[in-house]
Structures are given as structure tokens and as C-alpha cells.
N, C-alpha and C positions, 0 to 999 in steps of 0.2 A: 429428482435429484436431491441428495441429502444436503442438509443445511450444516454449514461449518460455524463453529464459534469464532468470534472475532476478538483477538487480544491485541492490545497496543502497548508498546513499551513506554515508560515514563518520558524518555527523551523524544520519542516520536510524538507523544501528546503535546509536549512543549513546542516542538517544531510546527505542529498543526496550529496551535494557538498563535504562533508568531507569523502566520501567513497574513500578509498585509490587508488584502481586501476581503470583505465579508462574502462577496460573490465567489471568489476563488476558494475560500474556506468551505462554503456550502457545497460547491462542486466536488471538492476533495472528500467531504463526508459522504456524499451520495455514492461516490466511487468506492469508498471503503466499505460501505454497507452492502454494495453489490458483490463484493468479494465473498461474503458469507454464503451466497447462493451459487456463485460460480468463481472459484478461486483461480482459475486459469482462463480469463476472458480473452476474446480476440484482442491482439495487440500487446499482450503481456510477453515478456521475454525472460527466459531462464538465464541467469548470469553464470557464465562458464567458470567452473572450478569451485562453485559454492552451491549451497542448497537454497539460494534466494531467487526471487523473481523480481522483475522491474516492470512497473506499469506507468504509463504516461497519462497525465491529466493536465492539459494546457502546457504551461511552462514549468510545471512541477512533476516530480517523480516520486513514486511510492515504492519502497523496497520492502518486501515481505517474504515470509517463510511459510510454506504449506506443510502441514503434518496430516497426511491422509489417515494414518492409524488412529489418531486422536480426534480427527475431523476438526482441526483448528487452523486458523490463519493468524499469524503473528506479524503485526506491522512493526518494522524495525526502524525505518527512516522515512521522513517526508521532507522534501526540500526542493529548491530551485534546481533545474536540470544541470546547471553549470556546476553546482556543488556536489550533487549526488552521483553524477556520472564519472566522477574522478576516482 
């Protein structure tokens, strides 16, 4: 399987840094790195009406965009599920 480049927006990087516990932050980073090898893992969902996907990691959600032509994954938003799912 081809490897995708992983890009993260400045706002998503700040949201990742704002995650309260180091343990949660570490799990999110591992999940993000895994997107480079499999951009559509089991459990991810395409958001209707957009080109974004949503992935769950504990109480957090990761919103990202996959570009198969350029083989890239762009992380758009990371946050608590209460905030991201709205």
C-alpha cells in the first residue's frame, strides 16, 4: 500500500497541543501517524456533503481530508467529540 504524506493545519496543531493529558495526546499522535499508511481505517466515517472524514480516538475526534491524487492526508480539526460533532 502506498504511503500518504501527512499535513496538519496550524489550527489543528494548536488543538492537538491543547489536549489536556499527555496520554491522550500520545494516542492521538499515534492515530495520526497511522493515517499515513491507511487513510481510511476501520471506524472512519465520511461526513455527508463534504470531502472530509471523521475518526474517533477515545473522547476526541479527528477531522481530515484525503487527496488520493496527491497521496496526502490533511488534518483539519482535532477536538473533543462534543465540539467537533456539531
